[in-house]
C-alpha positions as CSV (number, residue, x, y, z in Angstrom):
1,X,59.9,140.3,61.4
2,X,63.7,138.7,63.3
3,X,65.0,142.5,62.3
4,X,62.0,144.6,63.7
5,X,62.1,142.4,66.9
6,X,65.8,142.3,66.8
7,X,65.6,146.5,67.1
8,X,62.4,146.5,68.8
9,X,63.9,144.1,71.9
10,X,67.6,146.0,71.7
11,X,69.2,142.8,70.8
12,X,72.4,142.4,71.3
13,X,75.5,139.9,69.0
14,X,78.4,141.5,71.3
15,X,81.0,139.3,73.0
16,X,79.2,138.2,76.5
17,X,75.1,138.2,75.2
18,X,75.1,136.2,71.8
19,X,74.2,133.0,73.3
20,X,71.4,134.7,75.3
21,X,69.8,136.7,72.3
22,X,70.7,134.0,69.9
23,X,68.4,131.4,72.1
24,X,66.1,134.1,72.3
25,X,65.9,134.5,68.1
26,X,65.7,130.5,67.6
27,X,62.5,130.9,70.0
28,X,61.0,133.1,68.5
29,X,61.4,132.2,64.7
30,X,60.7,128.6,65.7
31,X,57.1,130.0,67.6
32,X,56.9,132.4,64.3
33,X,57.2,129.0,62.3
34,X,60.1,129.5,60.5
35,X,63.4,127.6,59.3
36,X,67.5,127.4,60.5
37,X,67.4,129.1,57.5
38,X,65.6,132.2,57.4
39,X,66.7,132.7,60.1
40,X,70.2,132.7,59.6
41,X,69.3,134.6,56.6
42,X,67.0,136.5,58.3
43,X,70.9,137.7,60.5
44,X,73.4,137.7,57.6
45,X,74.7,140.7,58.3
46,X,75.7,139.5,61.8
47,X,77.3,136.9,60.5
48,X,78.5,138.0,57.6
49,X,79.4,140.4,61.2
50,X,81.1,137.1,63.4
51,X,80.2,134.3,62.2
52,X,80.0,132.7,65.5
53,X,76.0,133.3,65.3
54,X,75.8,131.0,62.0
55,X,77.2,128.4,64.2
56,X,75.5,129.9,67.5
57,X,72.2,129.1,65.7
58,X,73.1,125.4,64.1
59,X,74.1,124.0,67.6
60,X,71.4,125.0,69.1
61,X,68.1,124.8,66.5
62,X,67.6,121.0,67.8
63,X,68.2,122.0,71.2
64,X,66.1,124.4,71.1
65,X,63.0,123.2,68.6
66,X,63.3,119.6,70.8
67,X,62.5,121.7,74.2
68,X,59.3,123.4,72.5
69,X,61.5,127.1,73.4
70,X,58.4,128.2,70.3
71,X,56.1,127.5,73.5
72,X,57.4,130.4,75.5
73,X,56.0,133.0,73.7
74,X,52.5,132.0,74.1
75,X,53.1,132.8,77.4
76,X,52.1,136.2,79.1
77,X,55.9,136.4,80.1
78,X,57.1,136.4,76.7
79,X,54.5,139.3,76.3
80,X,55.2,140.9,79.2
81,X,59.3,141.0,78.4
82,X,59.1,140.9,74.4
83,X,57.1,143.6,72.3
84,X,56.1,141.0,69.2
């Protein structure tokens, strides 16, 4: 599910784009009702290559949840910008 979303939307985990990608993935995961651990399991290959990704997911999860980042995925804007 998350892996397909990453491919369809050509998300990058390169330095300089990781924060945006991870924020997007956390919000989308919240929309889907996934847990933080489930998201980490979905991107384990990227985490193995770059442990910062795991740290960034942990750092952003509570913030994104508290600020309702999952709600964005029900908007027209999200449906225009992303494939899901």
